[in-house]
N, C-alpha and C positions, 0 to 999 in steps of 0.2 A: 502494501501499500504505500502511495507516495506520500512525503509529508505534508502537513497542510500549507504551509507558506507555497511549497512548489504548485501545488492545486491551484492557489487563488493566483498565483502570479500567472499560468498558463492561460486561467481563463480570461485574464486582462489583456495578456498578449493575444488572444484570439479574438478581442472585442478590436484590437488595434488592426490586426490582419484584415477582419472583414469592414473595415471603415467605420464601425460603431463609435469608435475613438480615432481621430483625426491629428495629424500633425500639428503639434501647438496646442491640443488640448490637455487640460489637468488631470493626472490620473489621481482616483480616489485618495485623500490622504490617511495617512495611519489611524487618527481617530474614525474617518469614515469607514475604514476597513473593519476596524474592530466592532463598531456598530453592526455593519452588512452581516460579517461571518461570525460574531459571537468570538472573537479570537482574542489573543492576548497582545500586549504593545510589541512584544519581542515577535511573536509570528507577522503582526504587521508590518513592523521594519525590515525583518528577513524578505517578505513578499516584495517589497519596493526595491531592495536592494537586487533582489534575483531579476526583476525586470530591468533595471539599469544594468547590472552586469551583463546580460545579454542582448546589450545595444538597442532596447525597443523606447527607452525613455533616459531623461536627464534631471536630476535633481539641482533644482537652484535656491540657494541657502535662503530660508525666509519667505520663499513663495512658493514651494510645493514641487511635485516632479511630473514631468510634461513627455507628452510623445514626441520622439525625436521623428524626421523627416526621413525616411527610407524610401521615397517613392523612386521609380526610375527618372533617372536624369535629376535627381531631387526637386522635380517640380513643385512649386508652392500653391498651394489652396486659398484662394480668398474670396471672402464672402461679399459681394455687392450689397451697400445699404446698411450693413450690420454695424450699430452702435457698439457693441460690445466689442466687437473685433477693432474698430477703429481707434476705441477708448485704449485699447493695449497698445498702439503703438507699432510703428514699423520695426524700429530698432530692437523693441522687446519681442515681437512676433519671432523675429529671427532667432533671435537668444535660445529660445523655449524651443525651437525646432533644431538647436544643434549648428547653428551659424555664428560665425562672428561678424557683428554688423559693422559698416565703418561708412559715414558721411563725407562728401567733398562738397564743401560751401564753393559754388560758381557767381552768386549774386546773394545779396543781400542791401535793399534799396527800399526807401523811403519815396513812395509816389504820391505826391500832392494831389494828382487828378484821380477819380474814382476809375474802378474797371468793372468789365460787365463780362456776362457768359449767357450762352444760350444753353440751357438745360431740361431733356425732356418737352419742347416744345415751349418753354417760358423764360423770358429773359429776366437773369437776376444781376442786381447791382448793387457794389460796394462804393459807397461816397469816399472820398479821400479824408484825409490822409491813408493811405494802404501801405502795409510790409509787405515787399515781395522777396519770397524766398526761393533760390534756386538750388536745389542740391541733386548730387548723383548718389545715389543709395547703394552701397556696396554687401555681398553676403560673401564671406571669404575675399578672393580675389576678382570676383565678377561684380560689373556694372547691373544690378537688377528692376532699378527704376531712375529714370531721371523726371524729376519731381520740382513743380513749380507751385506756389501757393502764394496765394493774396489773403491777408488778413486785415480785417478792420481795425485801425487803430484809434477809432472812437468807440469801439466795443473792449479792445483791447488794449489800453494806453502802455507804452512802455515794452510793449511785449518783443519789441527789437532788442531789448538788452538781455536777454534770456539767451541759453545754448540752444544752438540749432538740433542738439541732441534729444531735446525734452521730447513729451507726447506732446504734441500740441492740443489736441483732443482732452486730454485730461487736466491741460493749463486753463483751458478755457472753464470749465467746470470746476476744478478746485481753486485756482488762483482769482480767477475774474467771477467766479459762482453766476456763470451762464448756464442757464438750461437748454439741453439741446432737444430740439421738438424734433427734427427730422434731417436726415440727410440723403439728399438726392443726387444719382450717379449715371452717367451714360456710359458705355463703353462699345468701340468702334475697332476696327483692326487698320492696319497699315503697313507698309513697307519702306524701311529706311536705308537708302544706298550708303556705302563708306563715305561718298564726298557730300553728303546732305550736308549742309551747314549746322543743322539740328541735331546731327545724330553724335551722342555721347556715349555709345554703348562699346566703343574701342574694340571693333570687331572690323576685319579685312572685305567681309564679305556681305551682302544686302540681308538683313535682319526684320523677320517679322515683329510688329510690335502691338501691344493694347493700347489705343489711346483711351485716357478716362478723364472725364469732366465731372467735377462734384461740386455741390455748393453743402454749406453747413448750416443750419437755420435756428432759430429761437423760436418761440412759440407764438411772435407777432411777426414773424416770417423776416427778421433783421437779419440779413446774411453776415455770418460770421467770417466766414472763409469760404475762398473760392479755388478749385484745385485743377491744373491742366497738367496731366503727366502722363510718361510712356513706361510702359512694363513690357519687360522681354518676353516675347510671345513662347519662347521655347522653354522658359522657366516658370510659366504661369498657367495654372487654370483657375477659372473664375466660377464662382455658384451662385445662383440667386436664391432667397428664402422668400417664398410667398405665404403672408396670412391672410388668405380671403377671410372678408367678412361675411358673418353668417347672416343671410336674410331668410326668416321663416317664411314658409310657403304660403301663399294665399288660396284658401278654399272657398 
């Protein structure tokens, strides 16, 4: 008969293999395992260590144990419109999947005039002044994302003084006490050629990219942020989670 901690670890690994737990998801904590399986602290701890030792998860001190990315080509799965996923931040998302994130700042400018973007058939405007941040987002040695953000300095004064390594979404909520009501995003496909002036992916051949346009809104539809970014097409998969509103049938 298998030791209890082996049986528990295999059950959780099976959930990872089946896709029930995805890269970056949090594995049940020691306390949660104790409650679920009615086991001791030692058995719970050994279960998590077994999962980690087999390369399926990684423990981050003070945060928990997270599923590592073992997909073919280390493709990253991201969910459009997910407030929870956005709240975690780009760098934190890479860390919990086992990558080493790095940012290269290309531009950090305050624009006196406003900016606008058309998303889902609607025009969204941020009145000036606006902070423009242009970053290259690396995972290990690869550029995964070419990111441009425009942030309202009326709603987020002095945010230009903060490090670009922060999760901006969490900063809006925690530092500026802004309530995020909605995230609207559109995704399209494009091909960037090596000689394109706006191709920053450090490749010698044409590359497929996802072009993402997004807007972050308050409950009164004030625009906190507009994003215009490129994601490497060979490194990403995108998911969409729908929550249809229930409408009772009329008899």
